[in-house]
N, C-alpha and C positions, 0 to 999 in steps of 0.2 A: 373375607377381609374388609372392611369398608376403606375405600379408596384417599378420606381423608386423612385416614391414621399416617400415609407414610408421602401423601403431596399436598400439600395445602395449600385449596386453593385458592386464599388471598396471596399466593406467592408466583401469582403468573402472568402476565401482560391483562390490562386489561379488555383487549382487542380481543384477544385469540388466548389459547389455553398453549405457550408453546414453550421449550425449552430454550434456552441462550445458545444459537448455533444449531438449532433442528428444527427441522420441518415438524407443522400440525401432525403429520404421520409417524413421523419418525419417535415424537413425544408420546404417543398413544404405545408405540411396542415399549417406549421403556417404562410406559405405568403400568404395562400387563406384566412387565418382567418382575419389575419391583414386587409388584402386590404378590407375583408368586415365588419372590423369596431369592431370585434367580441373579442375580450380580454379573453374572458371567452374560447372559441375555443380553443382559443392556450394555454391557460393555463392547458385544459384537455390533449394536445398533451403532455406539458411536465408533466404532472402528473402520464402518461400510461409511458412515456420513464424512467422515476424513478423509478417506479413500472417493467419494465424490466432489471432497472442497480439492483434491491435491490434483483430482484431472480437468477441474473446471478449468478451459481453454477462453481466454482472452485475448481479441487480437484489434489493434490499434493501427487505423490511418493514417500515413500522416503525407499531406499532397499539398500542392501549391508552384508556384509558376519555377523554372527554373533560377537559381540563385536565392532562392528566396531563403535559405538557413535551415530547410525541412533536417537535414541530415542530421544538423550541432541542436537543435531541438530536440531530435531522437535520443541524442545521447545524454543530454541536460536530462530526460523524463527518465530516464535509466541507472540516472547518479553518476554518468561517465563525461570527460571529457574529449575533445574531440585528438588528444593524442594519445588516451589511451588503447589498452590492449585490443578491447574489444569495441571499443567504437566503431562506429558507421566511418565511410568515407566521405571526406567532406573536400570542398573546390569551389574556384571563382565560374567555373564552366559547369553545367548540366553531368554528373556522374552516374547517378541512377539510368538504365535502361529499360532497366523490369522492376518487378515489382520484389524489394528485395526482404528474405524477413530476418527477424535482429531478435533473439529468444531474449529474454532479462539473463542476468547470466547468476544470478540466484533462485528467479524464480522461472523455470523455463515454461512454463504456462502461462505468464504474459508473455506476448510477441506484438512486436512491433514493425511493422512493415511499411517501410519508406520508398515511395509510388514515384515513378516517375514526373517531370513536368508536366504541367497542362499547359496548352497551349503552344506546345511546340508540335514540328510540323506531325512529328506520327505519334502527335495525343490530344486530338482534338474533343472540346468540352462534350458534343453528341455523342463519343464512340469510347469517350476516355472509360466510364464506369465499368464497359465490359469488358475492355480493353485489363483490366485490370484485376478482374474477379471480384467484382463488386459484395456479393452474397457471402465474400468471407471474413468480413470486420463489422467490429461490433459497434464501432462509429469513427467518423471523422474529421481527424485536424486540418483544415483548409487553412495556411499559411502566406502569408505576402510580407513581404522587406521595407516597402515603401506605401504603395497604396495599394485598397482592392480594385478588381478591376472587371470588366465582363464576361471572362474565363470563369474568376470566381466565384462571380453570380452564377451567372449558368449551374455550373460544378455542385456549387450548394442545391439547386432550385431542383437539379436532379435527384441528387441525394433523399430531399425531404420528397422527391414524388415515389421512391423507392421505399418510403416509410424507414429512412434509417437517421439518426442524429449526426449532426452535424457539427462544427466550432471554431470562429474565428479566430483566427491567432495574424496579432502585428510583431513580428522577429524586429533583431536588431536594434530593441527600443536606447536600448545603452549607446549604441554611437551616435543619435540624434540630440538622446542628452548632453554630453561629450560635447557634441557640433554647438548645440545652443546657449551653452553654458556663458559663451566667451560673450557673450549678447550683453549690453546694458541690464540692469531692471531682471534679470534671469527668475523664473520661478518656476522649478519642477512641478508644482502642484500642474498648473496654468497648462506648462510645455505640454504633462503628457494629455489634459485636457483637451486639449487642443488636436492632439494627433490621434487620440481616439474619436474623438468628432466628426477629424477628417474621413475615418475611413468609414463612419457610418454615416457619411454623407453623398460617400463614390457608392457606396452600397446601395443606397436608398435608391440614388441615381439608379443603379442596372436590375430594379423588380425589387427588392428583398423591404422586406415588411417587417419593421422594428428590430435593426439584426445588433445583435451582441459582437461588441473587440474587445478582445483581451491582448491587451502588452504586456509581453514579454522578452526576458534578453537571457538569452540561451547560456551567457558567459555568467550571470547572474541571476542563478535560476530564481532564486530566493524573496528577490525583489516584484516591484509591478505589480501585474495582477494576475501572477504567475501563482500564488496560494488563493486566490478566487478560480484562477480555470481547474486548478487541484479538485479545490471544492465541487466544485459545480461536475466535475467528471461523476464524481464518487456519490454525489446526490441521486444523480440519475438511471446505474449500473443496478442491477437483482441483486439480490443480497449477494450470494456466492462468488459471482468477477467481484462484486463492489470489495471482497476480503481481501481476494488474492491479487486486487489494482492496490490496492491499499501496502498492503505490507512491501511490494514492489518501488512504490514511490521512494524516491531520494529523503530523506533525514534532514531538510532543510527551513524547518521551520517547527516553531511550539504546538502550534494545533496539528500539524499534521502528527507530531510525535505523539500528543494524548490522545489523538483514536486510535492508532494503532496500536495505545496501553488498552482501551478501552474494550479495543476488536479481541486483544488479545485473551483477556482477565475473561472476556465472554466465555473464552475455549477453554480454560482451563479444570472446570469441574472435568471435563471430556477426557481430557487427559490423565487427570488422579483416578479416576475407575479406570482406564485402560490400565495406568497403572498398576493397579492393587486387584487386578483383578487375569487379564492377561498373562498368561507365563510367570506370574508372583515367583519371587524367591524369598522367603521367611530372613530377616535379618535379625537375627534373635537379641542384637547388645539393642536394639531399638527397637522392640516388641513392634516392630513394624513389618510388612509383605508386599513388597512391590518389585515390577520391570525396574529396575535401576534405567534400563538403557533406554524404555520411553521417555526418561528424565531427562537423559544426557540429551536424547535428541530434541525435546523440548527446548532445552537451556539455549545447545545450540542454537536453536533456529530462534529463540527471542532475540538475542544478543546479532544473528544476522540479517533480521529484521530491522534493528534498531542501528544497523551501521557500525557495526563493535567485531568487526571483522578487519583483515589485512587488506583486502582488494578494494573495500569500501573506504577505508581511514586514508589507504593511498592516495585515491582515487578523488575524496575531500579535499585532502592536503594539496592535493596540484591546482584543483579549481580555487583554492582561497590563497595559495601560495605562500604556505605557511608549510613548516617541518614536520614530517609525519607523527616524529618524537613528542612535538606538542603538543599534538591532540591524543595521544596516547597517554599524555602523563595525568591526564585528569581525570580517567577513568578507572576507577575502583575494579570493577568484575572484572573476571577470569575474561581473556579474547575468545569466540567462539571454538579458538582449533585447540586452546587449552583446556577445554572442557572434558573431564575424562567422568569413571568412575567414581576414582576418588572424591571429586568433586561434589558431584552429588550426593554422595554419602556425604560429606560434608555438610553439606545445607539441610540433610534430614537430620543428624543431629541436630541443630541447633532448633530446628520447627519441632521436633522432638518436644525439647528442655523446657517449650512455653506451653507446656500443659494442653490437655483434650478437653477447655473449653471451645466450643465453636462460637466464634468472632460473632458481633452483628452482622459486618462485612457479610462473611461465609455464607451466612442465612440470606441476607438479600439477595447474592448472588446467583443463588444455587435452590429453585425454587422446591427439588424436589428432598431437602434436606430434610428427611422425616425420621423416621424409629429404626431405621437400618441404615443410614447414612452417617449417622449420631453416634448409632454404634461402633462404626466401622475406623477403627484408631490409625488401621492402615490410610483410608483413604480421607483424612481429615489431616495427616501430619502431610500428605505427597500434595495433596491441597494447597498446603501455609504455606510451604516449599515453596512450589512452584511461583503461586502469587507472591511473597516476599522475595523471591531472586527476581521475578520481572520487573516487582518495585524499582531494583537496583541498577537493574539494567537498563530500567526506562530515566529516570536521575543520568545515570551515568552518560544518556544519550545529550542528556540536554547540557550536562555538562561541556561535553562535544560542541554542540552544536555553536553555545554562549563565544569556545574560545575560536570557534574557527571564525566568529564574526566578529571577533571584538577588534577589529582593526577598523570598525566601519561603524564602530559606538563613541570611539573616541572623538 
């Protein structure tokens, strides 16, 4: 059987013939299964790929001097406030005596480590990395609340020498802006530039070459350089770790919401294939055969990734100082906890009623949309349903973000 009949060559990326969300090896296995007419075999490849995603760990180390706001930054990166139940302990004195592990409350394979403060008697720069088990971490975030000193530069140079990446973060920027506002002729951008250049000057003085510094406020995590920092971190992670980190990021900027939607869209064909081939049950009224449980699981995951669950909404409401009911009031989709088998079947009914013609979007998203997939009503309907539901969830997340930040735009 000719490969082109099932896998149009022009549907793959120009660089490599790989499917969205799969490796080159996994793509080859999918091709072989489809050419043999073995949809179940193709679904098994997808299932193993998802298991690899789910088991991929990302370990993020957050360090700096005592009192620099490490724990508050860690909480903000997890989408939590300092007073939330799962938050890292904060305080005016050093509260971290040894590396402390914090799993993301929705993505346990994303692990944040609050490291002891550098420069204290128990933790000197020359022995610090060995003391905190250096090899455990994927990258380091080095935080200072006022200016970067010799300890920060020495630690960064040692991290670089050992082949790991690090990022300088200047914390508590909101407090500096608040204090500067009282001055005559205050200009926020000029003040931020001055702060950034001062940090860079001190790091250069300590031997760092062309350092980049991100200005961040843990209290207003959507502002200043936080979006740039998140973009930088995503850019420099490998594909699997990039995916899990992206889903775990707080939903506080439009670019992050858009990136999440695109990342999840790339996975939809895999979930639709699994649903209509693994333990699938016929739904006669729809002429569709699928595993509704897989669909429910994915719908819930979409909601949780975009913060449409009670824990995320309460945390966001606390951060922006608004009633949670006000945020929930703009949501049209069911929240994660309310998604059931009946919800999925209702969505399937809507998708099945739209006909069987594959949309251009479907063809472009699924390079393997050849004879087999085009002939599979179940695959087509489940794919369309998940894609439509993801669109609705992403739109809800945008509405929640706008409502949450409304005060700042007035």
